[in-house]
C-alpha positions as CSV (number, residue, x, y, z in Angstrom):
1,M,-45.5,13.5,34.1
2,A,-41.7,13.2,34.3
3,T,-41.1,13.4,38.0
4,A,-40.1,11.0,40.8
5,V,-42.1,10.0,43.9
6,E,-41.4,11.3,47.4
7,L,-43.0,9.2,50.0
8,I,-44.1,11.3,53.0
9,T,-45.5,9.4,56.0
10,A,-48.0,11.2,58.3
11,P,-48.7,8.7,61.1
12,W,-51.5,10.4,62.9
13,N,-55.1,9.9,64.0
14,L,-55.8,13.4,65.3
15,G,-59.0,13.8,63.2
16,L,-60.9,10.8,64.5
17,R,-63.1,10.0,67.5
18,P,-62.0,7.3,69.9
19,P,-63.4,4.0,68.6
20,A,-64.1,3.0,72.2
21,P,-63.4,4.5,75.7
22,G,-59.7,4.6,76.4
23,R,-58.7,3.6,72.8
24,E,-57.0,5.6,70.1
25,P,-57.9,5.1,66.4
26,G,-55.4,2.8,64.7
27,T,-54.9,4.8,61.5
28,W,-51.6,6.1,62.7
29,R,-50.1,2.7,62.1
30,A,-51.0,2.7,58.4
31,P,-47.8,4.1,56.9
32,Q,-45.6,1.6,58.5
33,V,-47.9,-1.4,57.8
34,L,-48.2,-0.4,54.1
35,R,-44.4,0.0,53.9
36,S,-43.9,-3.4,55.5
37,A,-46.3,-4.8,52.9
38,G,-44.0,-3.7,50.1
39,L,-44.9,-0.1,49.3
40,D,-41.3,1.1,49.1
41,E,-40.1,-1.8,47.0
42,R,-43.0,-1.3,44.5
43,L,-42.7,2.5,44.2
44,R,-39.0,2.9,44.7
45,P,-39.4,6.5,46.0
46,A,-36.6,9.0,45.3
47,R,-36.9,10.2,48.9
48,V,-38.8,9.1,52.1
49,T,-39.7,11.8,54.6
50,Q,-41.1,10.5,57.9
51,L,-43.0,12.8,60.1
52,E,-43.4,12.2,63.8
53,R,-46.5,10.7,65.3
54,P,-48.4,13.5,67.2
55,P,-49.9,12.9,70.6
56,Y,-53.7,12.1,70.6
57,E,-56.0,13.7,73.2
58,V,-59.6,12.6,73.9
59,E,-60.7,15.8,75.7
60,A,-61.1,19.2,74.1
61,Q,-58.0,21.4,73.8
62,P,-58.0,25.1,74.7
63,A,-59.2,27.6,72.0
64,T,-60.7,25.0,69.7
65,R,-63.9,23.0,69.4
66,V,-62.2,20.5,67.1
67,R,-60.7,17.4,68.7
68,N,-56.9,17.7,68.9
69,G,-57.3,21.1,67.1
70,V,-54.1,22.7,68.6
71,T,-52.0,19.7,67.8
72,L,-53.6,19.4,64.3
73,R,-52.6,23.0,63.4
74,E,-49.0,22.4,64.5
75,H,-48.6,19.2,62.5
76,T,-50.5,20.6,59.5
77,L,-47.8,23.3,59.3
78,L,-45.1,20.6,59.4
79,L,-46.8,18.5,56.8
80,A,-47.3,21.6,54.6
81,E,-43.5,22.3,54.6
82,A,-42.7,18.7,53.7
83,T,-45.2,18.8,50.9
84,R,-44.0,22.2,49.6
85,S,-40.3,21.0,49.7
86,A,-41.1,17.9,47.7
87,L,-42.9,19.9,45.0
88,A,-40.1,22.5,45.0
89,A,-37.7,19.6,44.3
90,S,-39.8,18.5,41.3
91,R,-41.0,15.4,43.0
92,F,-44.4,13.9,43.3
93,P,-45.5,13.8,46.9
94,L,-47.3,10.7,48.0
95,V,-48.5,11.4,51.5
96,V,-49.6,8.3,53.4
97,G,-51.6,8.7,56.6
98,G,-53.2,8.7,58.9
99,D,-56.7,10.2,58.8
100,C,-58.3,12.6,56.4
101,S,-57.1,15.7,58.4
102,I,-53.8,15.3,56.6
103,L,-55.5,16.9,53.6
104,L,-55.1,20.3,55.2
105,G,-51.3,20.1,55.3
106,C,-51.1,18.8,51.8
107,L,-53.2,21.6,50.4
108,L,-51.4,24.2,52.3
109,G,-48.1,22.9,50.9
110,A,-49.4,22.8,47.4
111,R,-50.8,26.3,47.6
112,R,-47.5,27.6,48.9
113,H,-45.9,26.2,45.8
114,G,-48.5,27.9,43.6
115,H,-50.9,25.1,42.9
116,R,-54.7,25.2,43.3
117,G,-57.6,22.8,43.1
118,L,-58.7,19.6,44.7
119,V,-60.0,16.3,43.6
120,H,-61.6,14.8,46.7
121,V,-62.2,11.0,46.4
122,D,-64.1,9.9,49.5
123,G,-67.1,7.8,50.4
124,H,-68.4,10.8,52.5
125,S,-68.8,14.5,51.9
126,D,-66.5,15.4,54.9
127,F,-68.4,18.7,55.0
128,R,-69.4,18.9,58.6
129,H,-69.0,22.5,60.0
130,P,-70.7,24.8,62.5
131,G,-73.3,25.7,59.9
132,N,-74.7,22.2,60.0
133,Y,-74.1,21.0,63.5
134,D,-74.0,22.4,67.1
135,A,-70.3,23.0,67.7
136,A,-70.9,24.1,71.2
137,A,-72.5,20.8,72.1
138,V,-70.4,18.4,70.1
139,L,-66.6,18.2,69.9
140,G,-65.9,18.2,66.2
141,S,-63.6,15.6,64.5
142,A,-61.5,17.0,61.6
143,A,-61.6,13.8,59.6
144,G,-65.3,14.4,59.0
145,M,-64.7,18.1,58.3
146,D,-61.7,18.2,56.1
147,L,-63.5,19.4,53.0
148,A,-65.4,22.0,55.0
149,L,-62.1,23.3,56.6
150,A,-60.3,23.2,53.3
151,T,-63.0,25.4,51.7
152,G,-62.8,27.9,54.6
153,R,-65.8,26.8,56.7
154,G,-65.1,26.4,60.4
155,E,-63.1,28.1,63.1
156,L,-60.3,30.4,62.0
157,F,-57.8,28.3,63.9
158,L,-58.1,25.6,61.2
159,T,-59.2,27.6,58.2
160,H,-56.8,30.6,58.0
161,W,-53.2,29.7,57.3
162,P,-49.9,31.7,57.0
163,E,-49.0,32.9,53.5
164,V,-52.2,31.6,52.0
165,G,-55.1,33.0,54.2
166,R,-58.5,31.5,53.7
167,P,-59.7,29.2,52.0
168,L,-57.1,26.6,51.0
169,V,-59.3,25.9,47.9
170,A,-62.3,27.6,46.4
171,D,-65.6,25.7,46.0
172,E,-65.5,26.0,42.2
173,D,-62.0,24.4,42.2
174,V,-63.2,21.2,44.0
175,V,-64.3,18.0,42.3
176,Q,-65.7,15.4,44.7
177,I,-65.9,11.7,43.8
178,G,-67.6,8.8,45.5
179,D,-69.8,10.4,48.2
180,R,-72.5,7.9,49.0
181,E,-74.5,10.2,51.3
182,E,-77.2,12.7,50.4
183,M,-77.7,14.5,53.8
184,V,-75.0,17.1,53.2
185,T,-74.3,18.3,49.6
186,P,-71.3,20.6,49.4
187,P,-71.4,23.4,46.7
188,V,-68.8,21.7,44.5
189,T,-68.7,19.6,41.4
190,R,-69.9,16.2,42.6
191,F,-70.0,12.7,41.3
192,T,-71.7,10.4,43.8
193,A,-71.1,6.7,44.3
194,Q,-74.5,5.9,42.9
195,E,-73.7,7.9,39.8
196,I,-70.4,6.1,39.3
197,Q,-72.2,2.8,39.5
198,R,-74.4,3.9,36.6
199,T,-71.8,5.6,34.3
200,G,-68.7,3.5,35.1
201,V,-65.2,4.7,36.0
202,G,-64.1,5.4,32.4
203,E,-66.9,8.0,31.8
204,L,-66.2,9.4,35.2
205,G,-62.6,10.0,34.4
206,E,-63.4,11.8,31.2
207,R,-65.9,14.1,33.0
208,V,-63.5,14.9,35.8
209,T,-60.7,15.7,33.3
210,R,-63.1,18.0,31.4
211,R,-63.9,19.9,34.6
212,L,-60.3,20.3,35.5
213,A,-59.6,21.7,32.0
214,E,-62.6,24.1,32.3
215,R,-61.2,25.5,35.5
216,G,-57.7,25.7,34.2
217,L,-56.5,23.4,37.0
218,D,-53.1,22.3,35.6
219,R,-51.6,21.1,38.9
220,T,-54.2,20.1,41.4
221,W,-54.1,18.0,44.6
222,L,-55.7,14.5,44.8
223,H,-57.1,13.3,48.1
224,L,-58.0,9.6,48.6
225,D,-60.0,8.4,51.5
226,L,-60.0,4.6,51.2
227,D,-63.5,4.4,52.5
228,V,-64.5,5.2,48.9
229,L,-64.0,1.4,48.5
230,D,-67.1,-0.7,49.1
231,E,-67.2,-2.1,52.6
232,R,-67.4,-5.6,51.1
233,V,-64.0,-4.9,49.5
234,L,-62.3,-3.0,52.4
235,P,-63.9,-3.0,55.8
236,A,-60.8,-1.9,57.6
237,V,-61.6,1.8,57.6
238,D,-63.2,4.2,60.2
239,S,-66.6,4.4,58.5
240,P,-67.2,1.6,55.9
241,G,-70.2,1.7,53.7
242,R,-71.7,0.8,50.3
243,P,-72.0,1.2,47.4
244,G,-68.4,1.9,46.5
245,L,-65.5,1.1,44.2
246,D,-63.7,-2.2,44.0
247,F,-59.8,-2.3,43.9
248,D,-59.7,-2.6,40.1
249,Q,-62.0,0.4,39.7
250,L,-60.0,2.5,42.2
251,A,-56.7,1.6,40.4
252,E,-58.3,2.6,37.1
253,L,-59.6,5.9,38.5
254,L,-56.3,6.8,40.0
255,A,-54.3,5.9,36.9
256,T,-56.7,8.0,34.7
257,L,-56.4,11.0,36.9
258,L,-52.7,10.8,37.3
259,G,-52.4,10.2,33.6
260,T,-53.8,13.6,32.8
261,G,-50.6,15.2,34.1
262,R,-52.9,17.6,36.1
263,V,-52.2,16.0,39.5
264,A,-49.4,17.5,41.6
265,G,-49.6,15.1,44.5
266,L,-51.7,12.5,46.3
267,D,-52.6,11.8,49.9
268,V,-54.0,8.4,51.1
269,A,-55.9,8.2,54.3
270,I,-58.1,6.2,56.7
271,Y,-56.8,2.6,56.4
272,D,-56.8,1.2,60.0
273,P,-54.4,-1.8,60.4
274,E,-56.0,-2.6,63.8
275,L,-59.1,-3.6,61.8
276,D,-56.9,-5.7,59.5
277,P,-55.0,-7.9,62.0
278,D,-53.8,-10.5,59.4
279,G,-52.8,-7.8,57.0
280,R,-54.8,-9.2,54.1
281,Y,-55.9,-5.7,52.9
282,A,-52.5,-4.1,53.1
283,A,-51.1,-6.0,50.1
284,A,-54.2,-5.1,48.0
285,L,-53.8,-1.4,48.9
286,V,-50.1,-1.4,48.0
287,D,-51.0,-3.0,44.7
288,V,-53.5,-0.4,43.9
289,L,-51.1,2.5,44.6
290,A,-48.2,0.8,42.8
291,T,-50.3,0.2,39.8
292,A,-51.6,3.7,39.6
293,L,-48.1,5.3,40.2
294,A,-46.2,2.8,38.0
295,P,-45.2,5.5,35.5
296,L,-43.3,7.3,38.3
297,A,-41.9,4.2,40.1
298,H,-38.6,4.0,38.1
299,L,-37.9,7.7,37.7
300,E,-35.3,9.6,39.6
301,A,-35.6,13.2,40.9
302,P,-33.8,15.8,38.9
303,A,-30.2,16.7,40.1
């Protein structure tokens, strides 16, 4: 995987509900906090692209029943272009958010560059869509819908995209890892948190690699929602839970997947520094990412 890292920061919280009346979610702060904790020094990115922080609105926006839907579409297109540009320059985009709605822009950019497929590492299915909840009665939050939206389920405003259409990824080209819930089971290849506890990360990596090969997914996207970590390891996320991975297991999983050469880029989401006031978890997260991406850390982009 001879390419260099491009760090893309996506400091937004558009896909989350307010944690309390009058308060915004704090995930938008994650890119800067992780960089301050040494991410740049450890990764030595060939390029850093910083996207602007989009405005957050509590109330519904016109023409959408997804919270911040209009703003989300606009910024998804911006993130898609940043991701596509990194791939076109033969760099490995590491997109640091932000909440899980950043996945849409990453996938759109990857698709525009000719890639397909998704490995979705998340403690939840993120498969909420109008087919399994009352969209007229409840304002949807894209961070809990990102897999549904990516697979074309939901309003056209957030599922149909220029140059690509709908969906961003086919069901059969998705591998989901770490979901600890059984209420909603997406029609994708799925390895639950409970299953990982039984088989171990090594066996999981082999099974995921076989599935990617079966589908001919040579350059797929990797999404990491940090709530896949056990809440006893990382409570500073929007929806912590258990069982989950520990830091060493996550580093092993990421290194295994990246080591296949089948991963074109990675996005990291849902760390909330406001839930980590002393920064104790930021350093651990930087270490996980730096360990997994170590083979790329000293490479330079092609001229």
